[in-house]
Backbone atoms as SQL, in Angstrom:
CREATE TABLE atoms (id INTEGER PRIMARY KEY, chain TEXT, resi INTEGER, resn TEXT, atom TEXT, x REAL, y REAL, z REAL);
INSERT INTO atoms VALUES
  (1, 'A', 1, 'UNK', 'N', 8.234, -1.274, 17.092),
  (2, 'A', 1, 'UNK', 'CA', 8.234, -0.610, 15.809),
  (3, 'A', 1, 'UNK', 'C', 6.850, 0.010, 15.600),
  (4, 'A', 2, 'UNK', 'N', 6.824, 1.251, 15.151),
  (5, 'A', 2, 'UNK', 'CA', 5.560, 1.939, 14.906),
  (6, 'A', 2, 'UNK', 'C', 5.591, 2.584, 13.526),
  (7, 'A', 3, 'UNK', 'N', 4.567, 2.286, 12.734),
  (8, 'A', 3, 'UNK', 'CA', 4.348, 2.970, 11.463),
  (9, 'A', 3, 'UNK', 'C', 3.357, 4.088, 11.742),
  (10, 'A', 4, 'UNK', 'N', 3.761, 5.301, 11.437),
  (11, 'A', 4, 'UNK', 'CA', 2.916, 6.466, 11.686),
  (12, 'A', 4, 'UNK', 'C', 2.435, 7.045, 10.365),
  (13, 'A', 5, 'UNK', 'N', 1.157, 7.264, 10.254),
  (14, 'A', 5, 'UNK', 'CA', 0.550, 7.951, 9.119),
  (15, 'A', 5, 'UNK', 'C', 0.129, 9.300, 9.685),
  (16, 'A', 6, 'UNK', 'N', 0.696, 10.378, 9.155),
  (17, 'A', 6, 'UNK', 'CA', 0.507, 11.690, 9.761),
  (18, 'A', 6, 'UNK', 'C', -0.025, 12.730, 8.783),
  (19, 'A', 7, 'UNK', 'N', -1.225, 13.222, 9.079),
  (20, 'A', 7, 'UNK', 'CA', -1.806, 14.397, 8.419),
  (21, 'A', 7, 'UNK', 'C', -1.815, 14.305, 6.899),
  (22, 'A', 8, 'UNK', 'N', -2.248, 13.150, 6.380),
  (23, 'A', 8, 'UNK', 'CA', -2.232, 12.909, 4.937),
  (24, 'A', 8, 'UNK', 'C', -3.396, 13.615, 4.249),
  (25, 'A', 9, 'UNK', 'N', -3.077, 14.370, 3.216),
  (26, 'A', 9, 'UNK', 'CA', -4.060, 14.954, 2.296),
  (27, 'A', 9, 'UNK', 'C', -3.723, 14.471, 0.894),
  (28, 'A', 10, 'UNK', 'N', -4.747, 14.186, 0.106),
  (29, 'A', 10, 'UNK', 'CA', -4.540, 13.806, -1.295),
  (30, 'A', 10, 'UNK', 'C', -5.735, 14.262, -2.108),
  (31, 'A', 11, 'UNK', 'N', -5.444, 14.897, -3.236),
  (32, 'A', 11, 'UNK', 'CA', -6.477, 15.322, -4.180),
  (33, 'A', 11, 'UNK', 'C', -6.159, 14.761, -5.548),
  (34, 'A', 12, 'UNK', 'N', -7.207, 14.515, -6.293),
  (35, 'A', 12, 'UNK', 'CA', -7.099, 14.163, -7.707),
  (36, 'A', 12, 'UNK', 'C', -7.852, 15.254, -8.451),
  (37, 'A', 13, 'UNK', 'N', -7.095, 16.147, -9.097),
  (38, 'A', 13, 'UNK', 'CA', -7.730, 17.304, -9.719),
  (39, 'A', 13, 'UNK', 'C', -8.334, 18.186, -8.637),
  (40, 'A', 14, 'UNK', 'N', -9.592, 18.560, -8.806),
  (41, 'A', 14, 'UNK', 'CA', -10.279, 19.410, -7.831),
  (42, 'A', 14, 'UNK', 'C', -10.935, 18.624, -6.702),
  (43, 'A', 15, 'UNK', 'N', -10.841, 17.305, -6.734),
  (44, 'A', 15, 'UNK', 'CA', -11.514, 16.475, -5.727),
  (45, 'A', 15, 'UNK', 'C', -10.530, 16.020, -4.650),
  (46, 'A', 16, 'UNK', 'N', -10.722, 16.513, -3.431),
  (47, 'A', 16, 'UNK', 'CA', -9.884, 16.070, -2.318),
  (48, 'A', 16, 'UNK', 'C', -10.478, 14.778, -1.771),
  (49, 'A', 17, 'UNK', 'N', -9.649, 13.728, -1.736),
  (50, 'A', 17, 'UNK', 'CA', -10.140, 12.411, -1.316),
  (51, 'A', 17, 'UNK', 'C', -9.623, 11.993, 0.062),
  (52, 'A', 18, 'UNK', 'N', -8.530, 12.578, 0.515),
  (53, 'A', 18, 'UNK', 'CA', -8.033, 12.333, 1.869),
  (54, 'A', 18, 'UNK', 'C', -7.898, 13.672, 2.573),
  (55, 'A', 19, 'UNK', 'N', -8.404, 13.731, 3.804),
  (56, 'A', 19, 'UNK', 'CA', -8.408, 14.961, 4.583),
  (57, 'A', 19, 'UNK', 'C', -7.748, 14.710, 5.933),
  (58, 'A', 20, 'UNK', 'N', -6.514, 15.102, 6.101),
  (59, 'A', 20, 'UNK', 'CA', -5.841, 15.064, 7.395),
  (60, 'A', 20, 'UNK', 'C', -5.922, 13.685, 8.069),
  (61, 'A', 21, 'UNK', 'N', -5.595, 12.632, 7.323),
  (62, 'A', 21, 'UNK', 'CA', -5.645, 11.255, 7.833),
  (63, 'A', 21, 'UNK', 'C', -4.419, 10.987, 8.705),
  (64, 'A', 22, 'UNK', 'N', -4.652, 10.490, 9.922),
  (65, 'A', 22, 'UNK', 'CA', -3.563, 10.145, 10.844),
  (66, 'A', 22, 'UNK', 'C', -3.940, 8.906, 11.647),
  (67, 'A', 23, 'UNK', 'N', -2.997, 7.975, 11.777),
  (68, 'A', 23, 'UNK', 'CA', -3.145, 6.825, 12.668),
  (69, 'A', 23, 'UNK', 'C', -1.799, 6.126, 12.788),
  (70, 'A', 24, 'UNK', 'N', -1.680, 5.222, 13.765),
  (71, 'A', 24, 'UNK', 'CA', -0.457, 4.452, 14.000),
  (72, 'A', 24, 'UNK', 'C', -0.749, 2.967, 13.851),
  (73, 'A', 25, 'UNK', 'N', 0.269, 2.225, 13.412),
  (74, 'A', 25, 'UNK', 'CA', 0.208, 0.766, 13.348),
  (75, 'A', 25, 'UNK', 'C', 1.426, 0.250, 14.102),
  (76, 'A', 26, 'UNK', 'N', 1.201, -0.611, 15.100),
  (77, 'A', 26, 'UNK', 'CA', 2.315, -1.133, 15.890),
  (78, 'A', 26, 'UNK', 'C', 2.783, -2.479, 15.351),
  (79, 'A', 27, 'UNK', 'N', 4.010, -2.829, 15.671),
  (80, 'A', 27, 'UNK', 'CA', 4.638, -4.060, 15.173),
  (81, 'A', 27, 'UNK', 'C', 3.894, -5.300, 15.641),
  (82, 'A', 28, 'UNK', 'N', 3.986, -6.335, 14.816),
  (83, 'A', 28, 'UNK', 'CA', 3.436, -7.661, 15.125),
  (84, 'A', 28, 'UNK', 'C', 1.936, -7.656, 15.334),
  (85, 'A', 29, 'UNK', 'N', 1.260, -6.691, 14.788),
  (86, 'A', 29, 'UNK', 'CA', -0.193, -6.619, 14.883),
  (87, 'A', 29, 'UNK', 'C', -0.785, -6.760, 13.493),
  (88, 'A', 30, 'UNK', 'N', -1.921, -7.414, 13.432),
  (89, 'A', 30, 'UNK', 'CA', -2.678, -7.468, 12.192),
  (90, 'A', 30, 'UNK', 'C', -3.702, -6.353, 12.255),
  (91, 'A', 31, 'UNK', 'N', -3.799, -5.589, 11.181),
  (92, 'A', 31, 'UNK', 'CA', -4.689, -4.439, 11.188),
  (93, 'A', 31, 'UNK', 'C', -5.700, -4.557, 10.069),
  (94, 'A', 32, 'UNK', 'N', -6.939, -4.287, 10.369),
  (95, 'A', 32, 'UNK', 'CA', -7.970, -4.169, 9.342),
  (96, 'A', 32, 'UNK', 'C', -8.233, -2.702, 9.088),
  (97, 'A', 33, 'UNK', 'N', -8.403, -2.347, 7.844),
  (98, 'A', 33, 'UNK', 'CA', -8.613, -0.953, 7.457),
  (99, 'A', 33, 'UNK', 'C', -10.003, -0.894, 6.841),
  (100, 'A', 34, 'UNK', 'N', -10.989, -0.511, 7.634),
  (101, 'A', 34, 'UNK', 'CA', -12.387, -0.588, 7.225),
  (102, 'A', 34, 'UNK', 'C', -12.971, 0.789, 6.961),
  (103, 'A', 35, 'UNK', 'N', -13.928, 0.831, 6.053),
  (104, 'A', 35, 'UNK', 'CA', -14.649, 2.065, 5.762),
  (105, 'A', 35, 'UNK', 'C', -15.557, 1.858, 4.573),
  (106, 'A', 36, 'UNK', 'N', -16.472, 2.776, 4.401),
  (107, 'A', 36, 'UNK', 'CA', -17.417, 2.658, 3.288),
  (108, 'A', 36, 'UNK', 'C', -16.707, 2.881, 1.960),
  (109, 'A', 37, 'UNK', 'N', -17.374, 2.534, 0.892),
  (110, 'A', 37, 'UNK', 'CA', -16.850, 2.740, -0.451),
  (111, 'A', 37, 'UNK', 'C', -16.538, 4.226, -0.651),
  (112, 'A', 38, 'UNK', 'N', -15.342, 4.516, -1.136),
  (113, 'A', 38, 'UNK', 'CA', -14.952, 5.899, -1.386),
  (114, 'A', 38, 'UNK', 'C', -14.385, 6.627, -0.181),
  (115, 'A', 39, 'UNK', 'N', -14.174, 5.918, 0.931),
  (116, 'A', 39, 'UNK', 'CA', -13.685, 6.567, 2.151),
  (117, 'A', 39, 'UNK', 'C', -12.198, 6.917, 2.094),
  (118, 'A', 40, 'UNK', 'N', -11.444, 6.310, 1.154),
  (119, 'A', 40, 'UNK', 'CA', -10.027, 6.626, 1.023),
  (120, 'A', 40, 'UNK', 'C', -9.082, 5.523, 1.463),
  (121, 'A', 41, 'UNK', 'N', -9.608, 4.342, 1.719),
  (122, 'A', 41, 'UNK', 'CA', -8.761, 3.221, 2.163),
  (123, 'A', 41, 'UNK', 'C', -7.712, 2.864, 1.115),
  (124, 'A', 42, 'UNK', 'N', -8.144, 2.639, -0.105),
  (125, 'A', 42, 'UNK', 'CA', -7.219, 2.255, -1.176),
  (126, 'A', 42, 'UNK', 'C', -6.247, 3.383, -1.482),
  (127, 'A', 43, 'UNK', 'N', -6.723, 4.605, -1.503),
  (128, 'A', 43, 'UNK', 'CA', -5.848, 5.749, -1.763),
  (129, 'A', 43, 'UNK', 'C', -4.761, 5.844, -0.698),
  (130, 'A', 44, 'UNK', 'N', -5.126, 5.656, 0.561),
  (131, 'A', 44, 'UNK', 'CA', -4.143, 5.692, 1.646),
  (132, 'A', 44, 'UNK', 'C', -3.102, 4.594, 1.474),
  (133, 'A', 45, 'UNK', 'N', -3.550, 3.378, 1.188),
  (134, 'A', 45, 'UNK', 'CA', -2.614, 2.261, 1.034),
  (135, 'A', 45, 'UNK', 'C', -1.712, 2.432, -0.188),
  (136, 'A', 46, 'UNK', 'N', -2.260, 2.924, -1.269),
  (137, 'A', 46, 'UNK', 'CA', -1.426, 3.136, -2.465),
  (138, 'A', 46, 'UNK', 'C', -0.398, 4.231, -2.227),
  (139, 'A', 47, 'UNK', 'N', -0.773, 5.260, -1.485),
  (140, 'A', 47, 'UNK', 'CA', 0.195, 6.306, -1.142),
  (141, 'A', 47, 'UNK', 'C', 1.278, 5.740, -0.224),
  (142, 'A', 48, 'UNK', 'N', 0.882, 4.932, 0.753),
  (143, 'A', 48, 'UNK', 'CA', 1.849, 4.292, 1.651),
  (144, 'A', 48, 'UNK', 'C', 2.838, 3.437, 0.871),
  (145, 'A', 49, 'UNK', 'N', 2.359, 2.733, -0.141),
  (146, 'A', 49, 'UNK', 'CA', 3.211, 1.849, -0.943),
  (147, 'A', 49, 'UNK', 'C', 3.943, 2.600, -2.055),
  (148, 'A', 50, 'UNK', 'N', 3.845, 3.926, -2.064),
  (149, 'A', 50, 'UNK', 'CA', 4.564, 4.794, -2.998),
  (150, 'A', 50, 'UNK', 'C', 4.096, 4.638, -4.445),
  (151, 'A', 51, 'UNK', 'N', 2.819, 4.283, -4.614),
  (152, 'A', 51, 'UNK', 'CA', 2.251, 4.241, -5.961),
  (153, 'A', 51, 'UNK', 'C', 2.087, 5.667, -6.470),
  (154, 'A', 52, 'UNK', 'N', 1.753, 6.587, -5.572),
  (155, 'A', 52, 'UNK', 'CA', 1.739, 8.011, -5.885),
  (156, 'A', 52, 'UNK', 'C', 2.031, 8.797, -4.618),
  (157, 'A', 53, 'UNK', 'N', 2.335, 10.064, -4.770),
  (158, 'A', 53, 'UNK', 'CA', 2.697, 10.933, -3.649),
  (159, 'A', 53, 'UNK', 'C', 1.457, 11.607, -3.074),
  (160, 'A', 54, 'UNK', 'N', 1.514, 11.910, -1.780),
  (161, 'A', 54, 'UNK', 'CA', 0.446, 12.666, -1.138),
  (162, 'A', 54, 'UNK', 'C', 0.714, 14.151, -1.319),
  (163, 'A', 55, 'UNK', 'N', -0.318, 14.963, -1.135),
  (164, 'A', 55, 'UNK', 'CA', -0.176, 16.414, -1.255),
  (165, 'A', 55, 'UNK', 'C', 0.401, 17.030, 0.019),
  (166, 'A', 56, 'UNK', 'N', 0.082, 16.415, 1.145),
  (167, 'A', 56, 'UNK', 'CA', 0.555, 16.914, 2.440),
  (168, 'A', 56, 'UNK', 'C', 0.637, 15.744, 3.397),
  (169, 'A', 57, 'UNK', 'N', 1.514, 15.858, 4.375),
  (170, 'A', 57, 'UNK', 'CA', 1.659, 14.822, 5.387),
  (171, 'A', 57, 'UNK', 'C', 2.728, 13.822, 5.005),
  (172, 'A', 58, 'UNK', 'N', 2.816, 12.747, 5.784),
  (173, 'A', 58, 'UNK', 'CA', 3.846, 11.763, 5.489),
  (174, 'A', 58, 'UNK', 'C', 3.657, 10.467, 6.243),
  (175, 'A', 59, 'UNK', 'N', 4.528, 9.518, 5.905),
  (176, 'A', 59, 'UNK', 'CA', 4.554, 8.190, 6.505),
  (177, 'A', 59, 'UNK', 'C', 5.909, 8.025, 7.180),
  (178, 'A', 60, 'UNK', 'N', 5.897, 7.526, 8.419),
  (179, 'A', 60, 'UNK', 'CA', 7.126, 7.413, 9.201),
  (180, 'A', 60, 'UNK', 'C', 7.197, 6.044, 9.869),
  (181, 'A', 61, 'UNK', 'N', 8.386, 5.498, 9.924),
  (182, 'A', 61, 'UNK', 'CA', 8.636, 4.247, 10.622),
  (183, 'A', 61, 'UNK', 'C', 9.616, 4.550, 11.739),
  (184, 'A', 62, 'UNK', 'N', 9.166, 4.394, 12.968),
  (185, 'A', 62, 'UNK', 'CA', 9.979, 4.733, 14.145),
  (186, 'A', 62, 'UNK', 'C', 10.505, 6.161, 14.075),
  (187, 'A', 63, 'UNK', 'N', 9.666, 7.068, 13.604),
  (188, 'A', 63, 'UNK', 'CA', 10.015, 8.481, 13.563),
  (189, 'A', 63, 'UNK', 'C', 10.817, 8.927, 12.358),
  (190, 'A', 64, 'UNK', 'N', 11.208, 7.993, 11.493),
  (191, 'A', 64, 'UNK', 'CA', 11.984, 8.334, 10.295),
  (192, 'A', 64, 'UNK', 'C', 11.112, 8.150, 9.061),
  (193, 'A', 65, 'UNK', 'N', 11.371, 8.905, 7.981),
  (194, 'A', 65, 'UNK', 'CA', 10.569, 8.743, 6.758),
  (195, 'A', 65, 'UNK', 'C', 10.502, 7.282, 6.318),
  (196, 'A', 66, 'UNK', 'N', 9.309, 6.833, 5.997),
  (197, 'A', 66, 'UNK', 'CA', 9.050, 5.443, 5.628),
  (198, 'A', 66, 'UNK', 'C', 9.419, 5.191, 4.173),
  (199, 'A', 67, 'UNK', 'N', 10.181, 4.114, 3.931),
  (200, 'A', 67, 'UNK', 'CA', 10.530, 3.675, 2.581),
  (201, 'A', 67, 'UNK', 'C', 9.947, 2.281, 2.383),
  (202, 'A', 68, 'UNK', 'N', 8.843, 2.146, 1.617),
  (203, 'A', 68, 'UNK', 'CA', 8.210, 0.835, 1.459),
  (204, 'A', 68, 'UNK', 'C', 9.094, -0.189, 0.759),
  (205, 'A', 69, 'UNK', 'N', 10.145, 0.261, 0.105),
  (206, 'A', 69, 'UNK', 'CA', 11.046, -0.649, -0.598),
  (207, 'A', 69, 'UNK', 'C', 12.108, -1.234, 0.339),
  (208, 'A', 70, 'UNK', 'N', 12.231, -0.663, 1.536),
  (209, 'A', 70, 'UNK', 'CA', 13.274, -1.096, 2.465),
  (210, 'A', 70, 'UNK', 'C', 12.760, -2.049, 3.549),
  (211, 'A', 71, 'UNK', 'N', 11.450, -2.224, 3.636),
  (212, 'A', 71, 'UNK', 'CA', 10.867, -3.101, 4.661),
  (213, 'A', 71, 'UNK', 'C', 9.840, -4.024, 4.020),
  (214, 'A', 72, 'UNK', 'N', 9.471, -5.072, 4.738),
  (215, 'A', 72, 'UNK', 'CA', 8.454, -6.000, 4.241),
  (216, 'A', 72, 'UNK', 'C', 7.082, -5.542, 4.727),
  (217, 'A', 73, 'UNK', 'N', 6.212, -5.272, 3.782),
  (218, 'A', 73, 'UNK', 'CA', 4.852, -4.857, 4.099),
  (219, 'A', 73, 'UNK', 'C', 3.904, -5.804, 3.391),
  (220, 'A', 74, 'UNK', 'N', 2.977, -6.381, 4.130),
  (221, 'A', 74, 'UNK', 'CA', 1.949, -7.218, 3.523),
  (222, 'A', 74, 'UNK', 'C', 0.719, -6.378, 3.259),
  (223, 'A', 75, 'UNK', 'N', 0.222, -6.433, 2.043),
  (224, 'A', 75, 'UNK', 'CA', -0.947, -5.646, 1.660),
  (225, 'A', 75, 'UNK', 'C', -1.795, -6.494, 0.737),
  (226, 'A', 76, 'UNK', 'N', -3.042, -6.735, 1.113),
  (227, 'A', 76, 'UNK', 'CA', -3.953, -7.530, 0.309),
  (228, 'A', 76, 'UNK', 'C', -5.101, -6.640, -0.135),
  (229, 'A', 77, 'UNK', 'N', -5.030, -6.096, -1.352),
  (230, 'A', 77, 'UNK', 'CA', -6.104, -5.219, -1.824),
  (231, 'A', 77, 'UNK', 'C', -7.360, -6.017, -2.134),
  (232, 'A', 78, 'UNK', 'N', -8.478, -5.318, -2.106),
  (233, 'A', 78, 'UNK', 'CA', -9.759, -5.950, -2.407),
  (234, 'A', 78, 'UNK', 'C', -9.824, -6.394, -3.858),
  (235, 'A', 79, 'UNK', 'N', -9.250, -5.614, -4.729),
  (236, 'A', 79, 'UNK', 'CA', -9.290, -5.941, -6.154),
  (237, 'A', 79, 'UNK', 'C', -7.902, -5.822, -6.759),
  (238, 'A', 80, 'UNK', 'N', -7.759, -6.344, -7.950),
  (239, 'A', 80, 'UNK', 'CA', -6.464, -6.326, -8.630),
  (240, 'A', 80, 'UNK', 'C', -6.274, -5.016, -9.384),
  (241, 'A', 81, 'UNK', 'N', -6.367, -3.896, -8.725),
  (242, 'A', 81, 'UNK', 'CA', -6.338, -2.604, -9.382),
  (243, 'A', 81, 'UNK', 'C', -5.044, -2.261, -10.098),
  (244, 'A', 82, 'UNK', 'N', -3.910, -2.749, -9.604),
  (245, 'A', 82, 'UNK', 'CA', -2.640, -2.378, -10.223),
  (246, 'A', 82, 'UNK', 'C', -2.329, -3.198, -11.464),
  (247, 'A', 83, 'UNK', 'N', -2.812, -4.419, -11.520),
  (248, 'A', 83, 'UNK', 'CA', -2.479, -5.316, -12.624),
  (249, 'A', 83, 'UNK', 'C', -3.745, -5.928, -13.223),
  (250, 'A', 84, 'UNK', 'N', -4.800, -5.165, -13.319),
  (251, 'A', 84, 'UNK', 'CA', -6.087, -5.737, -13.712),
  (252, 'A', 84, 'UNK', 'C', -6.145, -6.219, -15.156),
  (253, 'A', 85, 'UNK', 'N', -5.189, -5.872, -15.991),
  (254, 'A', 85, 'UNK', 'CA', -5.198, -6.339, -17.385),
  (255, 'A', 85, 'UNK', 'C', -4.330, -7.568, -17.594),
  (256, 'A', 86, 'UNK', 'N', -3.596, -7.960, -16.571),
  (257, 'A', 86, 'UNK', 'CA', -2.731, -9.138, -16.663),
  (258, 'A', 86, 'UNK', 'C', -3.497, -10.371, -16.193),
  (259, 'A', 87, 'UNK', 'N', -3.358, -11.485, -16.898),
  (260, 'A', 87, 'UNK', 'CA', -3.995, -12.724, -16.428),
  (261, 'A', 87, 'UNK', 'C', -3.452, -13.128, -15.053),
  (262, 'A', 88, 'UNK', 'N', -4.297, -13.782, -14.263),
  (263, 'A', 88, 'UNK', 'CA', -3.912, -14.204, -12.915),
  (264, 'A', 88, 'UNK', 'C', -2.635, -15.046, -12.936),
  (265, 'A', 89, 'UNK', 'N', -2.538, -16.004, -13.865),
  (266, 'A', 89, 'UNK', 'CA', -1.360, -16.880, -13.923),
  (267, 'A', 89, 'UNK', 'C', -0.087, -16.061, -14.122),
  (268, 'A', 90, 'UNK', 'N', -0.142, -15.049, -14.969),
  (269, 'A', 90, 'UNK', 'CA', 1.029, -14.201, -15.212),
  (270, 'A', 90, 'UNK', 'C', 1.393, -13.417, -13.951),
  (271, 'A', 91, 'UNK', 'N', 0.399, -12.937, -13.229),
  (272, 'A', 91, 'UNK', 'CA', 0.661, -12.215, -11.984),
  (273, 'A', 91, 'UNK', 'C', 1.316, -13.119, -10.949),
  (274, 'A', 92, 'UNK', 'N', 0.826, -14.345, -10.835),
  (275, 'A', 92, 'UNK', 'CA', 1.408, -15.285, -9.879),
  (276, 'A', 92, 'UNK', 'C', 2.862, -15.597, -10.223),
  (277, 'A', 93, 'UNK', 'N', 3.162, -15.773, -11.517),
  (278, 'A', 93, 'UNK', 'CA', 4.554, -16.000, -11.934),
  (279, 'A', 93, 'UNK', 'C', 5.421, -14.791, -11.566),
  (280, 'A', 94, 'UNK', 'N', 4.916, -13.616, -11.865),
  (281, 'A', 94, 'UNK', 'CA', 5.646, -12.379, -11.588),
  (282, 'A', 94, 'UNK', 'C', 5.965, -12.249, -10.095),
  (283, 'A', 95, 'UNK', 'N', 4.953, -12.426, -9.248),
  (284, 'A', 95, 'UNK', 'CA', 5.180, -12.289, -7.805),
  (285, 'A', 95, 'UNK', 'C', 6.064, -13.404, -7.267),
  (286, 'A', 96, 'UNK', 'N', 5.961, -14.591, -7.838),
  (287, 'A', 96, 'UNK', 'CA', 6.857, -15.682, -7.453),
  (288, 'A', 96, 'UNK', 'C', 8.303, -15.333, -7.741),
  (289, 'A', 97, 'UNK', 'N', 8.552, -14.756, -8.905),
  (290, 'A', 97, 'UNK', 'CA', 9.916, -14.353, -9.268),
  (291, 'A', 97, 'UNK', 'C', 10.420, -13.238, -8.348),
  (292, 'A', 98, 'UNK', 'N', 9.528, -12.312, -7.970),
  (293, 'A', 98, 'UNK', 'CA', 9.924, -11.260, -7.034),
  (294, 'A', 98, 'UNK', 'C', 10.376, -11.842, -5.700),
  (295, 'A', 99, 'UNK', 'N', 9.795, -12.958, -5.325),
  (296, 'A', 99, 'UNK', 'CA', 10.144, -13.615, -4.066),
  (297, 'A', 99, 'UNK', 'C', 11.323, -14.570, -4.214),
  (298, 'A', 100, 'UNK', 'N', 11.948, -14.610, -5.412),
  (299, 'A', 100, 'UNK', 'CA', 13.150, -15.402, -5.595),
  (300, 'A', 100, 'UNK', 'C', 12.945, -16.777, -6.191),
  (301, 'A', 101, 'UNK', 'N', 11.735, -17.103, -6.618),
  (302, 'A', 101, 'UNK', 'CA', 11.507, -18.398, -7.256),
  (303, 'A', 101, 'UNK', 'C', 12.106, -18.410, -8.656),
  (304, 'A', 102, 'UNK', 'N', 12.553, -19.574, -9.090),
  (305, 'A', 102, 'UNK', 'CA', 12.989, -19.720, -10.477),
  (306, 'A', 102, 'UNK', 'C', 11.747, -19.691, -11.360),
  (307, 'A', 103, 'UNK', 'N', 11.944, -19.504, -12.655),
  (308, 'A', 103, 'UNK', 'CA', 10.808, -19.504, -13.583),
  (309, 'A', 103, 'UNK', 'C', 10.032, -20.809, -13.494),
  (310, 'A', 104, 'UNK', 'N', 10.769, -21.926, -13.401),
  (311, 'A', 104, 'UNK', 'CA', 10.123, -23.237, -13.325),
  (312, 'A', 104, 'UNK', 'C', 9.308, -23.377, -12.039),
  (313, 'A', 105, 'UNK', 'N', 9.880, -22.962, -10.928),
  (314, 'A', 105, 'UNK', 'CA', 9.172, -23.053, -9.647),
  (315, 'A', 105, 'UNK', 'C', 7.954, -22.130, -9.631),
  (316, 'A', 106, 'UNK', 'N', 8.091, -20.960, -10.236),
  (317, 'A', 106, 'UNK', 'CA', 6.966, -20.023, -10.288),
  (318, 'A', 106, 'UNK', 'C', 5.833, -20.581, -11.137),
  (319, 'A', 107, 'UNK', 'N', 6.173, -21.355, -12.152),
  (320, 'A', 107, 'UNK', 'CA', 5.161, -21.991, -13.007),
  (321, 'A', 107, 'UNK', 'C', 4.374, -23.054, -12.249),
  (322, 'A', 108, 'UNK', 'N', 5.039, -23.735, -11.315),
  (323, 'A', 108, 'UNK', 'CA', 4.402, -24.841, -10.581),
  (324, 'A', 108, 'UNK', 'C', 3.392, -24.297, -9.628);
């Protein structure tokens, strides 16, 4: 299985933050995504997870358009950017429920 990131461009207003980003990730491999602050790591991952759309390029799984909702993807962001206003306990309950835990089990 190969996840392909192909020719990704992304701008926010007049500022282009991703320029022709391309790389592959193979199955059963752990990958680190390293770069300096502002290099586009978080933007790339959020686009991959369909938080927002890219301006150009695409994501493919085995040559077909990638749907992050149809496969299991593990992603550990550096910061809690998507839910930064929610208390940690509430986030843990929420993610527990997403994984099929009952409310009581998620509380534990």
